[in-house]
C-alpha positions in Angstrom: -12.3 14.1 0.6 -13.8 17.7 1.7 -11.5 18.8 5.2 -8.1 17.3 2.9 -8.9 19.8 0.2 -10.0 22.2 3.1 -6.5 22.0 4.5 -4.6 21.4 1.3 -5.6 25.4 0.1 -4.0 26.5 3.7 -1.1 24.4 3.6 -0.5 26.1 0.1 -1.0 29.9 1.6 0.9 28.8 4.8 3.9 27.2 2.6 5.0 30.7 1.2 6.3 31.9 4.1 9.9 30.5 4.4 9.7 29.3 8.4 6.8 26.8 8.2 7.7 25.4 4.6 9.9 22.9 6.6 7.2 22.0 9.1 3.8 21.6 6.8 5.6 18.9 4.5 4.5 16.7 6.5 1.3 17.1 7.0 0.2 18.0 3.3 1.8 14.5 2.7 -1.1 13.3 5.1 -3.6 15.3 3.5 -2.7 13.6 -0.3 -2.1 10.7 1.2 -6.1 11.1 2.2 -7.3 11.5 -0.8 -6.2 8.8 -2.4 -7.4 6.1 -0.4 -10.3 7.9 -0.8 -10.6 7.8 -4.7 -9.6 4.8 -4.0 -11.9 4.0 -2.4 -14.5 5.5 -4.7 -12.7 3.5 -7.8 -12.1 7.0 -9.0 -8.8 5.1 -9.8 -7.4 8.1 -12.0 -8.2 11.1 -8.8 -6.3 8.2 -6.3 -3.2 7.8 -8.9 -2.5 12.0 -8.9 -2.8 12.2 -4.9 0.1 9.5 -4.7 1.5 10.4 -7.0 1.8 14.2 -4.6 2.6 12.4 -2.0 5.7 10.4 -3.4 6.8 13.5 -4.2 7.4 15.1 -1.1 7.9 12.8 1.3 10.8 11.8 -1.4 11.4 16.2 -0.5 11.5 15.5 2.8 14.0 13.1 3.0 16.9 14.9 0.6 16.0 18.1 3.4 16.4 15.5 6.4 16.1 12.1 6.2 14.6 9.5 9.1 13.3 5.7 9.5 9.7 7.2 10.3 10.3 9.0 6.6 10.8 5.8 5.1 7.8 4.3 6.3 5.9 6.8 5.0 7.4 6.5 1.8 6.8 3.1 2.2 3.5 2.3 2.6 2.6 5.5 -0.2 4.3 3.0 -2.4 2.9 0.6 -1.1 -1.0 1.9 -1.9 0.2 3.6 -5.0 0.9 -0.4 -6.1 -1.9 -1.4 -4.9 -4.2 1.8 -6.8 -2.1 0.5 -9.6 -3.3 -2.9 -9.6 -6.9 -3.0 -9.5 -7.1 -0.5 -12.3 -5.7 -3.1 -14.4 -8.0 -5.6 -12.8 -10.3 -3.9 -14.9 -8.1 -3.6 -17.3 -9.0 -6.5 -20.7 -6.1 -8.7 -21.2 -2.9 -6.9 -23.0 -1.2 -4.8 -23.1 -2.3 -1.8 -20.7 -3.0 -4.2 -18.2 0.4 -6.1 -18.6 1.4 -2.0 -18.4 0.1 -1.1 -15.9 0.2 -4.6 -12.6 4.1 -4.1 -13.8 4.4 -1.0 -12.2 2.3 -1.7 -9.8 4.9 -4.2 -8.8 7.7 -2.4 -9.2 6.5 -0.1 -6.3 5.4 -2.9 -4.2 8.9 -4.5 -4.5 10.7 -1.2 -3.5 8.2 -1.0 0.6 9.0 -4.7 0.6 12.7 -4.0 0.4 12.3 -0.5 2.4 10.5 -2.4 5.1 13.0 -5.0 5.4 15.9 -3.1 5.5 14.3 -1.0 8.7 12.9 -4.4 9.7 17.3 -5.4 10.7 17.8 -2.2 11.7 15.8 -1.2 14.2 14.5 -2.9 17.4 12.0 -2.8 19.3 8.6 -2.4 19.7 8.8 -0.5 16.9 10.3 -3.9 15.0 5.8 -4.7 15.3 5.1 -1.8 12.8 7.6 -2.8 10.9 6.7 -6.0 10.4 2.8 -4.8 10.1 3.4 -3.2 7.0 5.3 -5.8 5.1 2.8 -8.1 5.7 0.3 -5.8 4.0 3.5 -5.2 0.8 3.6 -9.0 0.3 0.3 -9.8 0.8 -0.9 -6.1 -1.6 2.3 -7.7 -3.9 0.9 -11.1 -4.2 -2.5 -10.2 -5.8 0.0 -8.1 -8.0 1.5 -10.7 -9.4 -1.3 -13.1 -9.3 -2.9 -10.6 -11.6 0.6 -11.0 -13.4 -0.5 -14.6 -13.7 3.0 -15.5 -12.0 0.7 -17.9 -9.4 4.4 -19.3 -8.3 5.9 -16.1 -7.2 2.1 -14.9 -5.6 2.5 -17.6 -3.5 5.7 -17.1 -3.2 4.9 -13.8 -1.6 2.5 -14.9 0.5 4.8 -17.5 2.7 7.0 -14.5 2.8 4.1 -13.2 5.2 3.4 -16.4 6.6 6.9 -16.6 7.5 7.0 -13.1 8.7 4.1 -13.1 11.1 5.6 -16.7 12.5 8.8 -14.8 13.4 7.1 -12.5 15.3 4.8 -15.0 17.7 7.4 -15.1 20.1 8.7 -12.5 20.5 4.6 -11.0 20.6 3.7 -12.7 23.4 0.0 -12.0 21.9 0.6 -13.0 18.6 -1.5 -9.6 17.4 1.2 -9.8 14.4 0.7 -13.6 14.2 -3.4 -12.6 13.9 -2.4 -9.9 11.5 -0.8 -12.4 9.0 -4.7 -14.7 9.5 -5.9 -11.4 8.9 -4.1 -10.9 5.2 -4.3 -14.5 5.1 -7.8 -13.9 4.5 -7.6 -10.9 2.7 -5.4 -13.3 -0.5 -8.4 -16.8 0.0 -10.6 -13.4 -1.4 -8.5 -12.4 -3.7 -8.2 -16.1 -5.3 -11.9 -16.4 -5.1 -12.8 -12.9 -6.4 -10.5 -13.4 -9.0 -12.4 -17.5 -10.2 -15.6 -15.2 -9.6 -14.4 -13.2 -12.9 -13.2 -16.6 -14.9 -16.9 -17.1 -14.4 -18.6 -13.2 -15.7 -15.4 -13.0 -18.1 -17.3 -9.7 -19.6 -19.2 -8.1 -16.5 -16.1 -8.7 -13.7 -17.9 -9.1 -11.5 -15.4 -10.5 -8.6 -12.7 -7.4 -9.6 -15.5 -5.0 -7.8 -14.8 -7.2 -4.7 -12.9 -6.4 -2.6 -12.4 -7.5 1.2 -12.4 -4.6 4.1 -12.0 -6.0 7.8 -11.9 -3.3 10.0 -8.3 -4.7 11.1 -6.6 -4.6 7.7 -5.9 -1.6 7.4 -3.0 1.2 6.1 -2.5 3.5 8.9 0.1 6.1 9.1 
């Protein structure tokens, strides 16, 4: 974590020089996003949300200067993680207004990420398409968990079906079937989410299930 803080301090100093301002923004985004993920993994959700908001605002600034598919991907990734953190925070609340508010905010960000990745999927040919589909699968899987928190079970199943369809669609395009494997990992993650939620039902005062998160080494967000 100290490495991210050190990078941000150096960047804050250099950003005062106009000639370097533009080129430093992308690195700053990566630093904020990295800190956000670290805080997320430590369940420090307020700190994570602060870093993710800073990353989002910087990406929007870059897009206003010059838009590109890479920046749209970065925005989609940030929105997906932001939504995941909001929903995790909601799962630590007792059912009620605060929980619903956080999960609704999470769903809005994830739906926006789906729109971004879906548009990119239609417009980007070649190898980068596989990366976009990976992002779509991750976002649909994360969104399914949020929908479960909101007790929208049919919609959650539909989101998982969308992720599965993307994986199946790519089988003919990828002889190694890596994307299909990725979709399978995402589906396993969803089964873990369901098991965790069932455990919560049996430990209503301790919320043991909400303290368990699946961490597969090949299932992670990348920039």
